[in-house]
Predicted model as a PDB file, atoms N, CA, C, CB and O in Angstrom, pLDDT in the B-factor column:
MODEL        1                                                                  
ATOM      1  N   MET A   1     -46.069-118.979  83.529  1.00 49.00           N  
ATOM      2  CA  MET A   1     -46.605-117.851  84.265  1.00 49.00           C  
ATOM      3  C   MET A   1     -45.655-116.675  84.100  1.00 49.00           C  
ATOM      4  CB  MET A   1     -46.811-118.202  85.765  1.00 49.00           C  
ATOM      5  O   MET A   1     -44.437-116.843  84.156  1.00 49.00           O  
ATOM      6  N   THR A   2     -46.214-115.479  83.896  1.00 54.00           N  
ATOM      7  CA  THR A   2     -45.371-114.313  83.673  1.00 54.00           C  
ATOM      8  C   THR A   2     -44.996-113.660  84.995  1.00 54.00           C  
ATOM      9  CB  THR A   2     -46.078-113.306  82.766  1.00 54.00           C  
ATOM     10  O   THR A   2     -45.734-113.739  85.977  1.00 54.00           O  
ATOM     11  N   ALA A   3     -43.850-113.022  85.001  1.00 57.00           N  
ATOM     12  CA  ALA A   3     -43.387-112.321  86.198  1.00 57.00           C  
ATOM     13  C   ALA A   3     -44.196-111.050  86.383  1.00 57.00           C  
ATOM     14  CB  ALA A   3     -41.875-111.996  86.104  1.00 57.00           C  
ATOM     15  O   ALA A   3     -44.641-110.453  85.402  1.00 57.00           O  
ATOM     16  N   PRO A   4     -44.395-110.628  87.622  1.00 60.00           N  
ATOM     17  CA  PRO A   4     -45.130-109.386  87.851  1.00 60.00           C  
ATOM     18  C   PRO A   4     -44.390-108.204  87.248  1.00 60.00           C  
ATOM     19  CB  PRO A   4     -45.352-109.160  89.349  1.00 60.00           C  
ATOM     20  O   PRO A   4     -43.160-108.165  87.237  1.00 60.00           O  
ATOM     21  N   GLY A   5     -45.150-107.247  86.750  1.00 59.00           N  
ATOM     22  CA  GLY A   5     -44.556-106.037  86.176  1.00 59.00           C  
ATOM     23  C   GLY A   5     -44.148-105.067  87.267  1.00 59.00           C  
ATOM     24  O   GLY A   5     -44.315-105.348  88.454  1.00 59.00           O  
ATOM     25  N   PRO A   6     -43.615-103.930  86.864  1.00 63.00           N  
ATOM     26  CA  PRO A   6     -43.213-102.928  87.842  1.00 63.00           C  
ATOM     27  C   PRO A   6     -44.417-102.436  88.652  1.00 63.00           C  
ATOM     28  CB  PRO A   6     -42.526-101.749  87.141  1.00 63.00           C  
ATOM     29  O   PRO A   6     -45.541-102.442  88.150  1.00 63.00           O  
ATOM     30  N   PRO A   7     -44.194-102.014  89.888  1.00 60.00           N  
ATOM     31  CA  PRO A   7     -45.308-101.507  90.695  1.00 60.00           C  
ATOM     32  C   PRO A   7     -46.011-100.359  89.977  1.00 60.00           C  
ATOM     33  CB  PRO A   7     -44.809-101.044  92.079  1.00 60.00           C  
ATOM     34  O   PRO A   7     -45.364 -99.498  89.380  1.00 60.00           O  
ATOM     35  N   GLY A   8     -47.315-100.354  90.041  1.00 68.00           N  
ATOM     36  CA  GLY A   8     -48.096 -99.299  89.408  1.00 68.00           C  
ATOM     37  C   GLY A   8     -48.486 -99.624  87.969  1.00 68.00           C  
ATOM     38  O   GLY A   8     -49.356 -98.959  87.406  1.00 68.00           O  
ATOM     39  N   GLU A   9     -47.867-100.623  87.368  1.00 85.00           N  
ATOM     40  CA  GLU A   9     -48.221-101.017  86.006  1.00 85.00           C  
ATOM     41  C   GLU A   9     -49.463-101.894  86.067  1.00 85.00           C  
ATOM     42  CB  GLU A   9     -47.042-101.765  85.305  1.00 85.00           C  
ATOM     43  O   GLU A   9     -49.505-102.876  86.808  1.00 85.00           O  
ATOM     44  N   ARG A  10     -50.470-101.534  85.287  1.00 92.00           N  
ATOM     45  CA  ARG A  10     -51.722-102.295  85.316  1.00 92.00           C  
ATOM     46  C   ARG A  10     -51.552-103.614  84.611  1.00 92.00           C  
ATOM     47  CB  ARG A  10     -52.860-101.502  84.676  1.00 92.00           C  
ATOM     48  O   ARG A  10     -50.936-103.682  83.547  1.00 92.00           O  
ATOM     49  N   ARG A  11     -52.091-104.662  85.195  1.00 96.00           N  
ATOM     50  CA  ARG A  11     -52.029-106.000  84.605  1.00 96.00           C  
ATOM     51  C   ARG A  11     -53.398-106.428  84.074  1.00 96.00           C  
ATOM     52  CB  ARG A  11     -51.522-107.019  85.640  1.00 96.00           C  
ATOM     53  O   ARG A  11     -53.480-107.275  83.184  1.00 96.00           O  
ATOM     54  N   LEU A  12     -54.474-105.847  84.615  1.00 97.00           N  
ATOM     55  CA  LEU A  12     -55.840-106.177  84.208  1.00 97.00           C  
ATOM     56  C   LEU A  12     -56.607-104.898  83.903  1.00 97.00           C  
ATOM     57  CB  LEU A  12     -56.564-106.996  85.308  1.00 97.00           C  
ATOM     58  O   LEU A  12     -56.473-103.890  84.598  1.00 97.00           O  
ATOM     59  N   TYR A  13     -57.411-104.963  82.849  1.00 97.00           N  
ATOM     60  CA  TYR A  13     -58.199-103.801  82.426  1.00 97.00           C  
ATOM     61  C   TYR A  13     -59.666-104.166  82.385  1.00 97.00           C  
ATOM     62  CB  TYR A  13     -57.735-103.286  81.045  1.00 97.00           C  
ATOM     63  O   TYR A  13     -60.034-105.253  81.938  1.00 97.00           O  
ATOM     64  N   ARG A  14     -60.502-103.258  82.851  1.00 97.00           N  
ATOM     65  CA  ARG A  14     -61.944-103.425  82.711  1.00 97.00           C  
ATOM     66  C   ARG A  14     -62.297-103.256  81.234  1.00 97.00           C  
ATOM     67  CB  ARG A  14     -62.729-102.399  83.605  1.00 97.00           C  
ATOM     68  O   ARG A  14     -61.508-102.722  80.454  1.00 97.00           O  
ATOM     69  N   ILE A  15     -63.476-103.711  80.863  1.00 98.00           N  
ATOM     70  CA  ILE A  15     -63.904-103.633  79.462  1.00 98.00           C  
ATOM     71  C   ILE A  15     -63.851-102.188  78.957  1.00 98.00           C  
ATOM     72  CB  ILE A  15     -65.333-104.200  79.302  1.00 98.00           C  
ATOM     73  O   ILE A  15     -63.380-101.941  77.847  1.00 98.00           O  
ATOM     74  N   CYS A  16     -64.325-101.239  79.756  1.00 97.00           N  
ATOM     75  CA  CYS A  16     -64.329 -99.838  79.303  1.00 97.00           C  
ATOM     76  C   CYS A  16     -62.901 -99.324  79.067  1.00 97.00           C  
ATOM     77  CB  CYS A  16     -65.046 -98.944  80.340  1.00 97.00           C  
ATOM     78  O   CYS A  16     -62.682 -98.514  78.167  1.00 97.00           O  
ATOM     79  N   ASP A  17     -61.942 -99.780  79.858  1.00 97.00           N  
ATOM     80  CA  ASP A  17     -60.545 -99.387  79.647  1.00 97.00           C  
ATOM     81  C   ASP A  17     -59.996-100.021  78.368  1.00 97.00           C  
ATOM     82  CB  ASP A  17     -59.678 -99.794  80.862  1.00 97.00           C  
ATOM     83  O   ASP A  17     -59.286 -99.367  77.604  1.00 97.00           O  
ATOM     84  N   ALA A  18     -60.321-101.281  78.139  1.00 97.00           N  
ATOM     85  CA  ALA A  18     -59.883-101.965  76.918  1.00 97.00           C  
ATOM     86  C   ALA A  18     -60.494-101.304  75.689  1.00 97.00           C  
ATOM     87  CB  ALA A  18     -60.265-103.459  76.963  1.00 97.00           C  
ATOM     88  O   ALA A  18     -59.851-101.221  74.642  1.00 97.00           O  
ATOM     89  N   MET A  19     -61.732-100.832  75.813  1.00 97.00           N  
ATOM     90  CA  MET A  19     -62.379-100.124  74.711  1.00 97.00           C  
ATOM     91  C   MET A  19     -61.547 -98.916  74.295  1.00 97.00           C  
ATOM     92  CB  MET A  19     -63.800 -99.683  75.108  1.00 97.00           C  
ATOM     93  O   MET A  19     -61.335 -98.682  73.105  1.00 97.00           O  
ATOM     94  N   HIS A  20     -61.079 -98.153  75.275  1.00 97.00           N  
ATOM     95  CA  HIS A  20     -60.277 -96.969  74.974  1.00 97.00           C  
ATOM     96  C   HIS A  20     -58.904 -97.342  74.431  1.00 97.00           C  
ATOM     97  CB  HIS A  20     -60.123 -96.108  76.219  1.00 97.00           C  
ATOM     98  O   HIS A  20     -58.424 -96.723  73.482  1.00 97.00           O  
ATOM     99  N   LEU A  21     -58.273 -98.344  75.020  1.00 96.00           N  
ATOM    100  CA  LEU A  21     -56.946 -98.764  74.566  1.00 96.00           C  
ATOM    101  C   LEU A  21     -56.959 -99.260  73.124  1.00 96.00           C  
ATOM    102  CB  LEU A  21     -56.406 -99.853  75.476  1.00 96.00           C  
ATOM    103  O   LEU A  21     -56.038 -98.978  72.357  1.00 96.00           O  
ATOM    104  N   LEU A  22     -58.006-100.000  72.757  1.00 97.00           N  
ATOM    105  CA  LEU A  22     -58.082-100.604  71.433  1.00 97.00           C  
ATOM    106  C   LEU A  22     -58.915 -99.787  70.445  1.00 97.00           C  
ATOM    107  CB  LEU A  22     -58.653-101.988  71.545  1.00 97.00           C  
ATOM    108  O   LEU A  22     -59.015-100.151  69.273  1.00 97.00           O  
ATOM    109  N   SER A  23     -59.512 -98.689  70.906  1.00 97.00           N  
ATOM    110  CA  SER A  23     -60.379 -97.842  70.063  1.00 97.00           C  
ATOM    111  C   SER A  23     -61.488 -98.666  69.424  1.00 97.00           C  
ATOM    112  CB  SER A  23     -59.552 -97.138  68.966  1.00 97.00           C  
ATOM    113  O   SER A  23     -61.730 -98.586  68.220  1.00 97.00           O  
ATOM    114  N   MET A  24     -62.157 -99.459  70.256  1.00 97.00           N  
ATOM    115  CA  MET A  24     -63.240-100.316  69.791  1.00 97.00           C  
ATOM    116  C   MET A  24     -64.470-100.097  70.661  1.00 97.00           C  
ATOM    117  CB  MET A  24     -62.816-101.804  69.808  1.00 97.00           C  
ATOM    118  O   MET A  24     -64.371 -99.648  71.804  1.00 97.00           O  
ATOM    119  N   SER A  25     -65.625-100.422  70.099  1.00 98.00           N  
ATOM    120  CA  SER A  25     -66.860-100.312  70.873  1.00 98.00           C  
ATOM    121  C   SER A  25     -67.000-101.502  71.812  1.00 98.00           C  
ATOM    122  CB  SER A  25     -68.082-100.218  69.940  1.00 98.00           C  
ATOM    123  O   SER A  25     -66.319-102.516  71.656  1.00 98.00           O  
ATOM    124  N   ARG A  26     -67.883-101.367  72.780  1.00 98.00           N  
ATOM    125  CA  ARG A  26     -68.147-102.442  73.737  1.00 98.00           C  
ATOM    126  C   ARG A  26     -68.604-103.710  73.016  1.00 98.00           C  
ATOM    127  CB  ARG A  26     -69.208-102.001  74.763  1.00 98.00           C  
ATOM    128  O   ARG A  26     -68.147-104.808  73.334  1.00 98.00           O  
ATOM    129  N   SER A  27     -69.502-103.558  72.052  1.00 98.00           N  
ATOM    130  CA  SER A  27     -70.016-104.735  71.355  1.00 98.00           C  
ATOM    131  C   SER A  27     -68.921-105.439  70.560  1.00 98.00           C  
ATOM    132  CB  SER A  27     -71.158-104.340  70.427  1.00 98.00           C  
ATOM    133  O   SER A  27     -68.921-106.668  70.483  1.00 98.00           O  
ATOM    134  N   VAL A  28     -67.996-104.700  69.972  1.00 98.00           N  
ATOM    135  CA  VAL A  28     -66.897-105.326  69.220  1.00 98.00           C  
ATOM    136  C   VAL A  28     -65.945-106.037  70.180  1.00 98.00           C  
ATOM    137  CB  VAL A  28     -66.127-104.265  68.383  1.00 98.00           C  
ATOM    138  O   VAL A  28     -65.446-107.116  69.862  1.00 98.00           O  
ATOM    139  N   ILE A  29     -65.688-105.453  71.341  1.00 98.00           N  
ATOM    140  CA  ILE A  29     -64.832-106.105  72.347  1.00 98.00           C  
ATOM    141  C   ILE A  29     -65.435-107.462  72.730  1.00 98.00           C  
ATOM    142  CB  ILE A  29     -64.670-105.198  73.617  1.00 98.00           C  
ATOM    143  O   ILE A  29     -64.738-108.477  72.730  1.00 98.00           O  
ATOM    144  N   TYR A  30     -66.729-107.474  73.054  1.00 98.00           N  
ATOM    145  CA  TYR A  30     -67.377-108.731  73.444  1.00 98.00           C  
ATOM    146  C   TYR A  30     -67.434-109.714  72.279  1.00 98.00           C  
ATOM    147  CB  TYR A  30     -68.791-108.461  73.966  1.00 98.00           C  
ATOM    148  O   TYR A  30     -67.333-110.923  72.489  1.00 98.00           O  
ATOM    149  N   GLU A  31     -67.593-109.216  71.064  1.00 98.00           N  
ATOM    150  CA  GLU A  31     -67.593-110.077  69.884  1.00 98.00           C  
ATOM    151  C   GLU A  31     -66.230-110.769  69.733  1.00 98.00           C  
ATOM    152  CB  GLU A  31     -67.929-109.255  68.610  1.00 98.00           C  
ATOM    153  O   GLU A  31     -66.168-111.960  69.427  1.00 98.00           O  
ATOM    154  N   GLN A  32     -65.153-110.031  69.947  1.00 98.00           N  
ATOM    155  CA  GLN A  32     -63.806-110.594  69.844  1.00 98.00           C  
ATOM    156  C   GLN A  32     -63.541-111.607  70.964  1.00 98.00           C  
ATOM    157  CB  GLN A  32     -62.756-109.471  69.888  1.00 98.00           C  
ATOM    158  O   GLN A  32     -62.852-112.606  70.755  1.00 98.00           O  
ATOM    159  N   ILE A  33     -64.089-111.343  72.144  1.00 98.00           N  
ATOM    160  CA  ILE A  33     -63.963-112.295  73.259  1.00 98.00           C  
ATOM    161  C   ILE A  33     -64.690-113.587  72.913  1.00 98.00           C  
ATOM    162  CB  ILE A  33     -64.529-111.690  74.577  1.00 98.00           C  
ATOM    163  O   ILE A  33     -64.138-114.674  73.086  1.00 98.00           O  
ATOM    164  N   ARG A  34     -65.931-113.477  72.422  1.00 98.00           N  
ATOM    165  CA  ARG A  34     -66.711-114.665  72.057  1.00 98.00           C  
ATOM    166  C   ARG A  34     -66.037-115.468  70.954  1.00 98.00           C  
ATOM    167  CB  ARG A  34     -68.111-114.262  71.615  1.00 98.00           C  
ATOM    168  O   ARG A  34     -66.104-116.697  70.943  1.00 98.00           O  
ATOM    169  N   ALA A  35     -65.386-114.769  70.024  1.00 98.00           N  
ATOM    170  CA  ALA A  35     -64.714-115.435  68.904  1.00 98.00           C  
ATOM    171  C   ALA A  35     -63.381-116.059  69.325  1.00 98.00           C  
ATOM    172  CB  ALA A  35     -64.482-114.440  67.767  1.00 98.00           C  
ATOM    173  O   ALA A  35     -62.768-116.789  68.547  1.00 98.00           O  
ATOM    174  N   GLY A  36     -62.931-115.778  70.546  1.00 98.00           N  
ATOM    175  CA  GLY A  36     -61.673-116.335  71.028  1.00 98.00           C  
ATOM    176  C   GLY A  36     -60.443-115.565  70.569  1.00 98.00           C  
ATOM    177  O   GLY A  36     -59.317-116.040  70.719  1.00 98.00           O  
ATOM    178  N   ARG A  37     -60.656-114.388  70.014  1.00 98.00           N  
ATOM    179  CA  ARG A  37     -59.541-113.582  69.519  1.00 98.00           C  
ATOM    180  C   ARG A  37     -58.965-112.672  70.599  1.00 98.00           C  
ATOM    181  CB  ARG A  37     -59.989-112.748  68.333  1.00 98.00           C  
ATOM    182  O   ARG A  37     -57.817-112.240  70.497  1.00 98.00           O  
ATOM    183  N   LEU A  38     -59.745-112.380  71.622  1.00 98.00           N  
ATOM    184  CA  LEU A  38     -59.307-111.531  72.732  1.00 98.00           C  
ATOM    185  C   LEU A  38     -59.607-112.289  74.025  1.00 98.00           C  
ATOM    186  CB  LEU A  38     -60.025-110.115  72.708  1.00 98.00           C  
ATOM    187  O   LEU A  38     -60.766-112.562  74.338  1.00 98.00           O  
ATOM    188  N   ARG A  39     -58.562-112.621  74.768  1.00 98.00           N  
ATOM    189  CA  ARG A  39     -58.732-113.385  76.008  1.00 98.00           C  
ATOM    190  C   ARG A  39     -59.250-112.485  77.123  1.00 98.00           C  
ATOM    191  CB  ARG A  39     -57.402-114.041  76.429  1.00 98.00           C  
ATOM    192  O   ARG A  39     -58.974-111.286  77.155  1.00 98.00           O  
ATOM    193  N   SER A  40     -59.999-113.081  78.026  1.00 98.00           N  
ATOM    194  CA  SER A  40     -60.479-112.358  79.196  1.00 98.00           C  
ATOM    195  C   SER A  40     -60.543-113.304  80.384  1.00 98.00           C  
ATOM    196  CB  SER A  40     -61.862-111.725  78.926  1.00 98.00           C  
ATOM    197  O   SER A  40     -60.517-114.524  80.229  1.00 98.00           O  
ATOM    198  N   VAL A  41     -60.628-112.724  81.564  1.00 98.00           N  
ATOM    199  CA  VAL A  41     -60.788-113.483  82.800  1.00 98.00           C  
ATOM    200  C   VAL A  41     -61.942-112.861  83.573  1.00 98.00           C  
ATOM    201  CB  VAL A  41     -59.464-113.490  83.653  1.00 98.00           C  
ATOM    202  O   VAL A  41     -62.340-111.727  83.308  1.00 98.00           O  
ATOM    203  N   THR A  42     -62.475-113.610  84.528  1.00 97.00           N  
ATOM    204  CA  THR A  42     -63.509-113.041  85.380  1.00 97.00           C  
ATOM    205  C   THR A  42     -63.061-113.103  86.831  1.00 97.00           C  
ATOM    206  CB  THR A  42     -64.850-113.782  85.192  1.00 97.00           C  
ATOM    207  O   THR A  42     -62.419-114.060  87.263  1.00 97.00           O  
ATOM    208  N   GLN A  43     -63.404-112.086  87.553  1.00 96.00           N  
ATOM    209  CA  GLN A  43     -63.187-112.011  88.994  1.00 96.00           C  
ATOM    210  C   GLN A  43     -64.538-111.651  89.580  1.00 96.00           C  
ATOM    211  CB  GLN A  43     -62.057-110.954  89.391  1.00 96.00           C  
ATOM    212  O   GLN A  43     -64.988-110.509  89.491  1.00 96.00           O  
ATOM    213  N   GLY A  44     -65.173-112.641  90.177  1.00 97.00           N  
ATOM    214  CA  GLY A  44     -66.547-112.418  90.640  1.00 97.00           C  
ATOM    215  C   GLY A  44     -67.432-112.225  89.424  1.00 97.00           C  
ATOM    216  O   GLY A  44     -67.491-113.091  88.551  1.00 97.00           O  
ATOM    217  N   ARG A  45     -68.118-111.096  89.361  1.00 96.00           N  
ATOM    218  CA  ARG A  45     -68.985-110.791  88.222  1.00 96.00           C  
ATOM    219  C   ARG A  45     -68.320-109.856  87.216  1.00 96.00           C  
ATOM    220  CB  ARG A  45     -70.279-110.173  88.709  1.00 96.00           C  
ATOM    221  O   ARG A  45     -68.941-109.457  86.231  1.00 96.00           O  
ATOM    222  N   THR A  46     -67.068-109.508  87.462  1.00 97.00           N  
ATOM    223  CA  THR A  46     -66.361-108.554  86.607  1.00 97.00           C  
ATOM    224  C   THR A  46     -65.512-109.272  85.573  1.00 97.00           C  
ATOM    225  CB  THR A  46     -65.485-107.628  87.449  1.00 97.00           C  
ATOM    226  O   THR A  46     -64.724-110.155  85.913  1.00 97.00           O  
ATOM    227  N   ARG A  47     -65.671-108.897  84.315  1.00 98.00           N  
ATOM    228  CA  ARG A  47     -64.835-109.433  83.243  1.00 98.00           C  
ATOM    229  C   ARG A  47     -63.666-108.473  83.047  1.00 98.00           C  
ATOM    230  CB  ARG A  47     -65.653-109.623  81.908  1.00 98.00           C  
ATOM    231  O   ARG A  47     -63.850-107.264  82.906  1.00 98.00           O  
ATOM    232  N   LEU A  48     -62.467-109.035  83.040  1.00 98.00           N  
ATOM    233  CA  LEU A  48     -61.254-108.239  82.917  1.00 98.00           C  
ATOM    234  C   LEU A  48     -60.415-108.754  81.757  1.00 98.00           C  
ATOM    235  CB  LEU A  48     -60.444-108.269  84.227  1.00 98.00           C  
ATOM    236  O   LEU A  48     -60.432-109.942  81.434  1.00 98.00           O  
ATOM    237  N   ILE A  49     -59.679-107.834  81.135  1.00 98.00           N  
ATOM    238  CA  ILE A  49     -58.796-108.179  80.027  1.00 98.00           C  
ATOM    239  C   ILE A  49     -57.360-108.047  80.519  1.00 98.00           C  
ATOM    240  CB  ILE A  49     -59.057-107.266  78.775  1.00 98.00           C  
ATOM    241  O   ILE A  49     -56.948-106.955  80.909  1.00 98.00           O  
ATOM    242  N   PRO A  50     -56.594-109.125  80.510  1.00 98.00           N  
ATOM    243  CA  PRO A  50     -55.187-109.032  80.908  1.00 98.00           C  
ATOM    244  C   PRO A  50     -54.403-108.159  79.920  1.00 98.00           C  
ATOM    245  CB  PRO A  50     -54.555-110.443  80.996  1.00 98.00           C  
ATOM    246  O   PRO A  50     -54.695-108.149  78.724  1.00 98.00           O  
ATOM    247  N   ALA A  51     -53.417-107.437  80.425  1.00 97.00           N  
ATOM    248  CA  ALA A  51     -52.579-106.599  79.566  1.00 97.00           C  
ATOM    249  C   ALA A  51     -51.918-107.452  78.486  1.00 97.00           C  
ATOM    250  CB  ALA A  51     -51.508-105.859  80.400  1.00 97.00           C  
ATOM    251  O   ALA A  51     -51.768-107.004  77.350  1.00 97.00           O  
ATOM    252  N   SER A  52     -51.525-108.672  78.832  1.00 97.00           N  
ATOM    253  CA  SER A  52     -50.890-109.558  77.846  1.00 97.00           C  
ATOM    254  C   SER A  52     -51.868-109.918  76.730  1.00 97.00           C  
ATOM    255  CB  SER A  52     -50.371-110.842  78.527  1.00 97.00           C  
ATOM    256  O   SER A  52     -51.449-110.099  75.586  1.00 97.00           O  
ATOM    257  N   ALA A  53     -53.159-110.024  77.038  1.00 98.00           N  
ATOM    258  CA  ALA A  53     -54.164-110.353  76.022  1.00 98.00           C  
ATOM    259  C   ALA A  53     -54.327-109.197  75.042  1.00 98.00           C  
ATOM    260  CB  ALA A  53     -55.518-110.689  76.684  1.00 98.00           C  
ATOM    261  O   ALA A  53     -54.555-109.415  73.852  1.00 98.00           O  
ATOM    262  N   ILE A  54     -54.211-107.976  75.538  1.00 97.00           N  
ATOM    263  CA  ILE A  54     -54.299-106.810  74.653  1.00 97.00           C  
ATOM    264  C   ILE A  54     -53.104-106.800  73.707  1.00 97.00           C  
ATOM    265  CB  ILE A  54     -54.357-105.487  75.475  1.00 97.00           C  
ATOM    266  O   ILE A  54     -53.262-106.564  72.509  1.00 97.00           O  
ATOM    267  N   SER A  55     -51.908-107.057  74.239  1.00 96.00           N  
ATOM    268  CA  SER A  55     -50.706-107.116  73.395  1.00 96.00           C  
ATOM    269  C   SER A  55     -50.821-108.238  72.365  1.00 96.00           C  
ATOM    270  CB  SER A  55     -49.444-107.321  74.263  1.00 96.00           C  
ATOM    271  O   SER A  55     -50.472-108.052  71.199  1.00 96.00           O  
ATOM    272  N   ASP A  56     -51.309-109.398  72.793  1.00 97.00           N  
ATOM    273  CA  ASP A  56     -51.473-110.526  71.878  1.00 97.00           C  
ATOM    274  C   ASP A  56     -52.479-110.197  70.774  1.00 97.00           C  
ATOM    275  CB  ASP A  56     -51.924-111.776  72.648  1.00 97.00           C  
ATOM    276  O   ASP A  56     -52.280-110.572  69.618  1.00 97.00           O  
ATOM    277  N   TYR A  57     -53.550-109.501  71.128  1.00 98.00           N  
ATOM    278  CA  TYR A  57     -54.576-109.151  70.147  1.00 98.00           C  
ATOM    279  C   TYR A  57     -54.010-108.192  69.099  1.00 98.00           C  
ATOM    280  CB  TYR A  57     -55.798-108.520  70.845  1.00 98.00           C  
ATOM    281  O   TYR A  57     -54.266-108.353  67.906  1.00 98.00           O  
ATOM    282  N   VAL A  58     -53.249-107.205  69.539  1.00 97.00           N  
ATOM    283  CA  VAL A  58     -52.634-106.254  68.608  1.00 97.00           C  
ATOM    284  C   VAL A  58     -51.661-106.991  67.683  1.00 97.00           C  
ATOM    285  CB  VAL A  58     -51.899-105.119  69.383  1.00 97.00           C  
ATOM    286  O   VAL A  58     -51.620-106.717  66.484  1.00 97.00           O  
ATOM    287  N   ALA A  59     -50.882-107.921  68.231  1.00 97.00           N  
ATOM    288  CA  ALA A  59     -49.950-108.715  67.416  1.00 97.00           C  
ATOM    289  C   ALA A  59     -50.718-109.554  66.394  1.00 97.00           C  
ATOM    290  CB  ALA A  59     -49.079-109.631  68.318  1.00 97.00           C  
ATOM    291  O   ALA A  59     -50.277-109.698  65.253  1.00 97.00           O  
ATOM    292  N   LEU A  60     -51.860-110.107  66.797  1.00 97.00           N  
ATOM    293  CA  LEU A  60     -52.696-110.877  65.887  1.00 97.00           C  
ATOM    294  C   LEU A  60     -53.157-110.010  64.723  1.00 97.00           C  
ATOM    295  CB  LEU A  60     -53.904-111.460  66.629  1.00 97.00           C  
ATOM    296  O   LEU A  60     -53.098-110.433  63.568  1.00 97.00           O  
ATOM    297  N   LEU A  61     -53.612-108.807  65.021  1.00 96.00           N  
ATOM    298  CA  LEU A  61     -54.061-107.898  63.972  1.00 96.00           C  
ATOM    299  C   LEU A  61     -52.917-107.551  63.021  1.00 96.00           C  
ATOM    300  CB  LEU A  61     -54.643-106.621  64.588  1.00 96.00           C  
ATOM    301  O   LEU A  61     -53.114-107.471  61.808  1.00 96.00           O  
ATOM    302  N   GLU A  62     -51.722-107.345  63.576  1.00 96.00           N  
ATOM    303  CA  GLU A  62     -50.563-107.034  62.736  1.00 96.00           C  
ATOM    304  C   GLU A  62     -50.213-108.219  61.830  1.00 96.00           C  
ATOM    305  CB  GLU A  62     -49.350-106.656  63.612  1.00 96.00           C  
ATOM    306  O   GLU A  62     -49.907-108.024  60.654  1.00 96.00           O  
ATOM    307  N   ARG A  63     -50.254-109.440  62.362  1.00 96.00           N  
ATOM    308  CA  ARG A  63     -49.976-110.635  61.552  1.00 96.00           C  
ATOM    309  C   ARG A  63     -51.001-110.783  60.430  1.00 96.00           C  
ATOM    310  CB  ARG A  63     -49.976-111.899  62.435  1.00 96.00           C  
ATOM    311  O   ARG A  63     -50.651-111.108  59.296  1.00 96.00           O  
ATOM    312  N   GLU A  64     -52.263-110.542  60.758  1.00 95.00           N  
ATOM    313  CA  GLU A  64     -53.318-110.653  59.743  1.00 95.00           C  
ATOM    314  C   GLU A  64     -53.131-109.612  58.653  1.00 95.00           C  
ATOM    315  CB  GLU A  64     -54.703-110.498  60.384  1.00 95.00           C  
ATOM    316  O   GLU A  64     -53.414-109.882  57.486  1.00 95.00           O  
ATOM    317  N   THR A  65     -52.664-108.438  59.013  1.00 92.00           N  
ATOM    318  CA  THR A  65     -52.458-107.370  58.028  1.00 92.00           C  
ATOM    319  C   THR A  65     -51.315-107.751  57.086  1.00 92.00           C  
ATOM    320  CB  THR A  65     -52.153-106.014  58.735  1.00 92.00           C  
ATOM    321  O   THR A  65     -51.407-107.552  55.875  1.00 92.00           O  
ATOM    322  N   ARG A  66     -50.234-108.303  57.657  1.00 91.00           N  
ATOM    323  CA  ARG A  66     -49.087-108.707  56.829  1.00 91.00           C  
ATOM    324  C   ARG A  66     -49.429-109.869  55.916  1.00 91.00           C  
ATOM    325  CB  ARG A  66     -47.904-109.083  57.710  1.00 91.00           C  
ATOM    326  O   ARG A  66     -48.894-109.973  54.812  1.00 91.00           O  
ATOM    327  N   ALA A  67     -50.324-110.751  56.371  1.00 88.00           N  
ATOM    328  CA  ALA A  67     -50.669-111.941  55.598  1.00 88.00           C  
ATOM    329  C   ALA A  67     -51.549-111.605  54.381  1.00 88.00           C  
ATOM    330  CB  ALA A  67     -51.385-112.951  56.495  1.00 88.00           C  
ATOM    331  O   ALA A  67     -51.591-112.366  53.413  1.00 88.00           O  
ATOM    332  N   SER A  68     -52.237-110.482  54.436  1.00 77.00           N  
ATOM    333  CA  SER A  68     -53.140-110.166  53.308  1.00 77.00           C  
ATOM    334  C   SER A  68     -52.510-109.284  52.272  1.00 77.00           C  
ATOM    335  CB  SER A  68     -54.382-109.505  53.807  1.00 77.00           C  
ATOM    336  O   SER A  68     -53.152-108.943  51.278  1.00 77.00           O  
TER     337      SER A  68                                                      
ENDMDL                                                                          
END                                                                             
């Protein structure tokens, strides 16, 4: 389990926020979630993307770029 970040630092992002952070469309975000490449959690009916999942996804893309 990770330690809490500094106060005011966001730990969870709504899909629309993740879209802006990753410069991706809504459909691509959901496609990556379904493929297991981008982790998400649900709270009630809301799907949220943990900040750590966004960092992990960017690292995955960087690894894939270096491998090709």
